[in-house]
C-alpha positions in Angstrom: -157.0 -116.3 -165.8 -157.6 -116.2 -169.6 -156.8 -112.5 -170.3 -157.7 -112.9 -174.0 -161.3 -112.1 -173.0 -160.4 -109.1 -171.0 -159.2 -105.6 -171.8 -156.7 -103.4 -170.1 -157.6 -100.2 -168.3 -155.9 -98.3 -171.1 -158.1 -100.0 -173.7 -161.2 -99.4 -171.6 -160.3 -95.7 -171.4 -159.9 -95.5 -175.1 -163.2 -97.3 -175.8 -165.3 -95.2 -173.4 -163.5 -91.9 -173.6 -163.1 -91.9 -169.8 -159.7 -91.0 -168.3 -157.7 -93.7 -166.6 -157.6 -91.7 -163.4 -161.4 -91.6 -163.4 -161.6 -95.4 -163.9 -159.3 -95.9 -160.9 -161.5 -93.5 -158.9 -164.5 -95.6 -159.8 -162.7 -98.6 -158.5 -162.0 -96.8 -155.2 -165.6 -96.0 -154.9 -166.5 -99.6 -155.4 -168.7 -99.0 -158.4 -166.4 -100.4 -161.1 -164.3 -103.3 -159.8 -161.8 -104.8 -162.2 -162.7 -108.2 -163.5 -159.1 -109.3 -162.8 -155.9 -107.7 -161.3 -152.6 -109.3 -162.3 -151.0 -110.3 -159.0 -147.5 -109.7 -160.4 -147.9 -106.4 -162.3 -150.9 -105.0 -160.5 -152.5 -104.1 -163.9 -156.3 -103.9 -163.9 -158.3 -105.8 -166.5 -162.0 -105.5 -167.3 -164.6 -107.5 -169.2 -166.2 -106.2 -172.3 -169.7 -106.0 -170.7 -168.1 -103.5 -168.2 -168.0 -101.0 -171.0 -171.8 -100.6 -170.5 -171.2 -100.1 -166.7 -168.8 -97.2 -167.5 -171.5 -95.8 -169.9 -174.0 -96.0 -167.1 -171.6 -94.3 -164.6 -171.1 -91.5 -167.1 -174.8 -91.1 -167.4 -174.9 -90.6 -163.7 -172.3 -87.9 -164.0 -174.2 -86.2 -166.8 -177.5 -86.3 -164.9 -175.8 -85.0 -161.7 -176.5 -88.2 -159.7 -173.8 -88.6 -156.9 -171.6 -91.5 -157.9 -171.8 -93.0 -154.4 -175.5 -93.7 -155.3 -174.6 -95.7 -158.4 -174.9 -99.0 -156.6 -178.6 -98.2 -156.2 -179.0 -98.8 -159.9 -177.1 -102.0 -160.4 -177.7 -105.6 -159.3 -175.7 -107.2 -156.6 -173.5 -109.0 -159.1 -172.8 -105.7 -160.9 -174.0 -107.1 -164.2 -177.6 -105.8 -164.2 -178.1 -102.1 -164.8 -181.5 -100.6 -163.9 -181.6 -97.9 -166.5 -185.3 -97.1 -165.8 -184.6 -96.2 -162.2 -181.4 -94.4 -163.2 -183.3 -92.2 -165.8 -186.2 -91.6 -163.3 -183.7 -90.3 -160.7 -181.9 -88.2 -163.3 -185.2 -86.7 -164.5 -186.1 -85.8 -160.9 -182.7 -84.1 -160.4 -182.9 -82.3 -163.7 -186.4 -81.0 -162.9 -185.1 -79.6 -159.6 -182.2 -77.9 -161.4 -184.6 -76.3 -163.9 -186.8 -75.0 -161.1 -183.7 -73.6 -159.3 -182.5 -71.9 -162.5 -186.0 -70.4 -163.1 -186.1 -69.0 -159.6 -182.7 -67.4 -160.2 -183.8 -66.0 -163.5 -186.9 -64.5 -161.8 -184.7 -63.0 -159.1 -182.5 -61.4 -161.9 -185.5 -60.1 -163.7 -186.7 -58.4 -160.5 -183.3 -56.7 -160.2 -183.5 -55.7 -163.8 -187.0 -54.2 -163.2 -185.5 -52.2 -160.3 -182.7 -51.0 -162.6 -185.3 -49.9 -165.2 -187.3 -48.1 -162.5 -184.2 -46.4 -161.3 -183.4 -45.2 -164.8 -186.9 -43.9 -165.3 -186.6 -42.0 -162.0 -183.3 -40.5 -163.1 -184.8 -39.5 -166.5 -187.9 -38.0 -164.8 -185.7 -35.8 -162.6 -188.1 -36.3 -159.7 -190.7 -39.1 -159.4 -192.6 -41.6 -161.4 -195.9 -43.5 -160.8 -196.4 -47.2 -161.4 -198.9 -50.0 -160.4 -197.7 -52.6 -157.9 -199.4 -55.9 -157.1 -200.3 -57.0 -153.6 -197.5 -58.9 -151.9 -197.6 -61.2 -148.9 -194.8 -60.7 -146.4 -193.7 -61.5 -142.9 -193.4 -58.4 -140.7 -192.4 -57.3 -137.2 -193.1 -53.9 -135.6 -190.2 -51.6 -135.9 -189.9 -47.9 -135.2 -186.3 -47.3 -136.2 -184.5 -46.4 -139.4 -183.1 -48.5 -142.3 -179.4 -49.3 -142.4 -178.9 -49.6 -138.6 -177.7 -52.5 -136.6 -181.1 -52.8 -135.1 -182.6 -53.0 -138.6 -180.2 -55.7 -139.7 -181.0 -57.8 -136.6 -184.7 -57.5 -137.4 -184.2 -58.6 -141.0 -182.1 -61.5 -139.8 -184.9 -62.5 -137.5 -187.4 -62.4 -140.3 -185.3 -64.7 -142.5 -185.0 -67.1 -139.6 -188.7 -67.1 -139.1 -189.3 -67.7 -142.8 -187.0 -70.7 -142.7 -188.6 -72.0 -139.5 -192.0 -71.8 -141.0 -190.9 -73.6 -144.1 -191.7 -70.6 -146.3 -189.8 -69.1 -149.2 -188.4 -65.5 -149.0 -189.1 -63.1 -151.8 -186.9 -60.3 -153.2 -188.4 -57.3 -151.5 -187.5 -56.3 -147.9 -187.5 -53.0 -146.1 -190.0 -50.9 -144.1 -193.7 -50.2 -144.5 -195.7 -47.5 -142.8 -199.5 -47.5 -142.7 -200.9 -44.0 -142.2 -204.5 -43.9 -141.0 -205.7 -40.6 -139.7 -203.1 -39.5 -137.1 -201.9 -43.1 -136.5 -198.6 -44.4 -137.9 -197.8 -48.1 -137.8 -194.3 -49.1 -138.9 -192.9 -52.5 -139.7 -189.9 -54.3 -141.0 -191.0 -56.7 -143.7 -189.7 -59.5 -145.9 -191.7 -60.4 -148.9 -192.8 -64.1 -149.4 -192.9 -66.1 -152.6 -196.1 -68.2 -152.6 -197.3 -70.5 -155.4 -200.8 -70.4 -153.8 -202.8 -69.0 -150.9 -201.0 -68.8 -147.6 -202.6 -69.9 -144.4 -204.1 -66.8 -142.7 -202.8 -67.8 -139.2 -199.1 -67.4 -140.1 -197.6 -65.3 -137.3 -196.6 -61.9 -138.6 -198.3 -62.3 -141.9 -199.0 -59.0 -143.5 -199.9 -57.9 -147.0 -198.4 -54.9 -148.9 -201.5 -53.4 -150.6 -201.7 -53.6 -154.4 -202.1 -50.0 -155.6 -200.7 -47.3 -157.8 -197.7 -45.8 -156.1 -195.6 -42.7 -156.5 -191.8 -43.5 -156.5 -188.9 -41.3 -155.7 -185.3 -41.8 -154.6 -183.7 -40.3 -151.5 -180.7 -40.6 -149.3 -183.0 -40.2 -146.2 -183.2 -43.5 -144.3 -186.1 -42.6 -142.1 -189.5 -43.6 -143.5 -191.1 -41.2 -141.0 -189.9 -38.4 -143.4 -192.5 -39.5 -146.0 -194.9 -36.5 -145.4 -192.0 -34.2 -146.5 -191.4 -36.3 -149.6 -195.1 -36.4 -150.6 -196.6 -33.2 -149.1 -199.5 -33.1 -151.7 -200.5 -36.7 -151.0 -200.4 -36.4 -147.2 -202.5 -33.2 -147.5 -205.3 -35.4 -148.8 -207.7 -37.3 -146.7 -207.0 -41.0 -147.3 -204.9 -43.8 -145.8 -201.4 -43.8 -147.2 -199.2 -46.8 -147.4 -195.5 -45.9 -147.6 -192.8 -48.5 -148.5 -189.1 -47.9 -148.3 -186.3 -50.2 -149.5 -182.6 -49.8 -150.2 -182.1 -49.2 -153.9 -179.9 -51.4 -156.0 -178.4 -49.4 -158.8 -176.4 -50.6 -161.8 -173.5 -48.9 -160.1 -174.0 -48.8 -156.4 -171.9 -47.2 -153.7 -172.1 -49.4 -150.6 -170.7 -46.5 -148.5 -173.5 -44.1 -149.5 -176.7 -46.1 -149.9 -179.8 -44.6 -151.5 -183.4 -45.6 -150.9 -186.5 -46.0 -153.0 -189.5 -44.7 -151.2 -193.0 -45.0 -152.6 -196.4 -43.8 -151.4 -199.8 -45.2 -152.5 -202.1 -42.8 -154.4 -205.7 -42.3 -153.6 -207.9 -45.0 -155.1 -209.6 -42.4 -157.3 -206.3 -41.0 -158.6 -206.2 -41.1 -162.4 -203.7 -43.7 -164.0 
């Protein structure tokens, strides 16, 4: 073998900026075989064109493409590199990462909104009012309280159903109570994130009404206590929707949870 046309693994490392250990790892994966291995010394030698192979492997690393998939982008002889397919796959993965980051940012913004609402409640010394949009959710009938084992089992069931139906869970979860005349209907709910209209035949699909709500914070974990929280609203003749969720404060005490409870205002209530 004429080694004058080959370069050592150390030289390849210097020319590409890739550590020797990484080059040996690429060999073990079968994606960068040495052009020649000296039978006496065991030293690895590479051809100059293999510099481009290392560059392509690093592109996979930068794009987040698993290295075991690198063989999908090279010819059988290892000399041809399909950069178009490589970049297309990288673009696909990058887009998925961007969407995932955007979803996490949206989740963080929702928590920040809850912090802001909590601060406003604290500054008000009692309650505040705010408009809330309609939200689709998955729900099951539930007559108990929040924070109990039964409650957590119900929420777990909702998450399992959302996954089974191929839906995406939202941020909000808790209890909702619909008050119509003397009737009280109570449910555990888990909000859904939907890019478009949801099929109306989804089992357990329920919508939290969009309305103006009055918010307050309480340590009471029973949504049935809503009439005592909002006596003036329950004295009026209209159908109330009450929603209760565990509050997430900037500094939260997990041993002593607090709850945010809100009641819809009459439609004619001034803004």
